[in-house]
C-alpha positions in Angstrom: 63.0 42.0 83.6 64.6 45.3 84.6 63.7 48.5 82.8 65.6 51.7 83.3 64.5 55.0 81.8 67.3 57.5 81.5 66.0 61.0 80.9 67.4 64.5 80.5 65.7 66.9 82.8 63.4 66.6 85.8 59.6 66.6 85.9 58.4 70.0 86.9 54.7 69.9 86.8 52.8 67.9 89.4 50.4 66.3 86.9 53.4 64.7 85.1 54.9 63.5 88.4 51.5 62.0 89.3 51.2 60.2 86.0 54.7 58.8 86.2 54.0 57.7 89.8 50.9 55.9 88.7 52.7 54.0 85.9 55.6 53.2 88.2 53.0 51.6 90.6 51.3 49.7 87.8 54.5 48.5 86.3 55.7 47.1 89.6 53.9 43.8 89.0 55.6 43.3 85.6 59.2 44.5 86.0 61.7 46.3 88.1 61.5 49.9 87.0 64.2 52.6 87.6 64.1 56.1 86.4 67.4 58.0 86.2 67.4 61.7 85.6 70.3 63.8 84.4 70.6 67.6 84.3 69.4 69.3 81.1 71.4 72.1 79.6 69.8 75.5 79.1 69.6 76.3 75.4 69.6 80.0 74.5 67.0 80.9 71.9 69.7 82.2 69.6 72.1 79.3 70.1 74.5 78.7 67.2 74.9 75.2 65.7 78.3 75.0 67.6 76.6 75.8 70.9 73.8 73.2 70.2 76.4 70.6 69.5 78.3 71.4 72.7 75.0 71.1 74.7 74.2 67.8 73.1 77.7 66.6 73.8 77.5 67.5 77.5 74.1 65.9 77.9 75.4 62.9 76.0 78.4 62.5 78.3 76.1 62.5 81.3 73.7 60.0 79.7 76.7 57.7 78.8 77.8 57.7 82.5 74.3 56.4 83.4 74.2 53.6 80.8 74.7 50.2 82.5 77.0 47.7 81.0 75.4 44.8 79.2 71.9 46.4 78.9 69.9 46.6 75.7 69.7 50.3 74.9 66.6 51.8 73.2 66.8 55.5 72.2 63.7 57.5 71.5 64.3 59.4 68.2 62.1 60.9 65.6 64.1 59.0 63.0 63.6 55.7 64.9 61.5 52.7 64.0 57.8 53.0 64.5 55.8 50.2 66.1 52.2 49.5 66.8 51.5 48.8 70.5 51.2 45.1 69.7 54.5 45.1 67.8 56.2 47.0 70.6 55.0 44.4 73.0 56.2 41.7 70.7 59.7 43.3 70.6 59.9 43.5 74.4 58.7 39.9 74.7 61.3 38.6 72.1 64.1 40.4 73.9 63.1 38.7 77.1 62.8 35.3 75.5 66.3 35.9 73.9 67.8 36.4 77.4 67.8 40.2 77.5 67.2 41.0 81.2 67.8 44.7 81.2 66.2 47.2 78.8 67.3 50.9 79.0 65.2 53.5 77.3 66.8 56.9 76.7 64.9 60.2 76.4 67.0 63.1 75.3 66.6 66.8 76.1 65.1 69.6 74.0 67.7 69.2 71.3 67.5 65.4 71.1 70.4 63.0 71.6 74.1 63.3 70.8 75.3 61.0 68.0 77.5 59.1 70.5 74.3 58.0 72.3 72.5 57.2 69.1 75.4 55.0 68.0 75.3 53.2 71.3 71.7 52.2 70.8 70.7 48.7 70.0 67.3 50.0 68.7 66.0 53.5 67.9 62.2 53.9 68.4 60.0 56.7 67.2 56.6 57.3 68.8 55.6 59.9 66.2 56.9 62.2 63.5 55.9 64.9 66.0 58.2 66.3 68.7 57.0 66.0 72.3 58.3 67.7 75.4 60.6 65.2 77.3 58.3 65.5 80.4 55.3 64.3 78.4 57.4 61.7 76.5 58.3 60.0 79.8 54.6 59.5 80.6 53.9 58.3 77.0 56.8 55.8 77.2 55.8 54.4 80.6 52.2 54.0 79.4 53.3 52.1 76.3 55.6 49.9 78.4 52.7 49.2 80.7 50.4 48.5 77.7 53.1 46.2 76.3 53.2 44.1 79.5 49.4 43.9 79.5 49.5 42.6 75.9 52.3 40.1 76.6 50.3 38.7 79.5 47.1 38.4 77.6 45.4 41.0 79.8 42.8 43.5 78.5 44.0 46.9 77.5 42.3 49.9 76.1 42.4 49.9 72.3 
């Protein structure tokens, strides 16, 4: 299975880059992983709703250009469906059994995702009602994908 993570913004801190690198290495035995970054827009502290919408739209256009045709798209959204780690693993396994060979996970920027990207999603997933920085969310997502493959393969994982 191929897994692509599309994310708005780059990893700035070394500890996030190190964590992502570690999960990329671990995931190499389970899938082909690709991480595609797009530029994040700077949001002024006093941005109006119109400015925020324009920022979301520009980021959404860049994300849309990175979405591969025929892939199963999973957006990370606070409003999305919540899973246990076991259920998340089951979802990934079912998709694979049903012939889905390419999963794309999309992490938005500081304002989230534009509605055009949300509408393109086959599944919206929420990891929490809390908001996380997109840099940290990338690490959390990769850890959960890794955990899912461990569960799918009947391998031990930390509970």
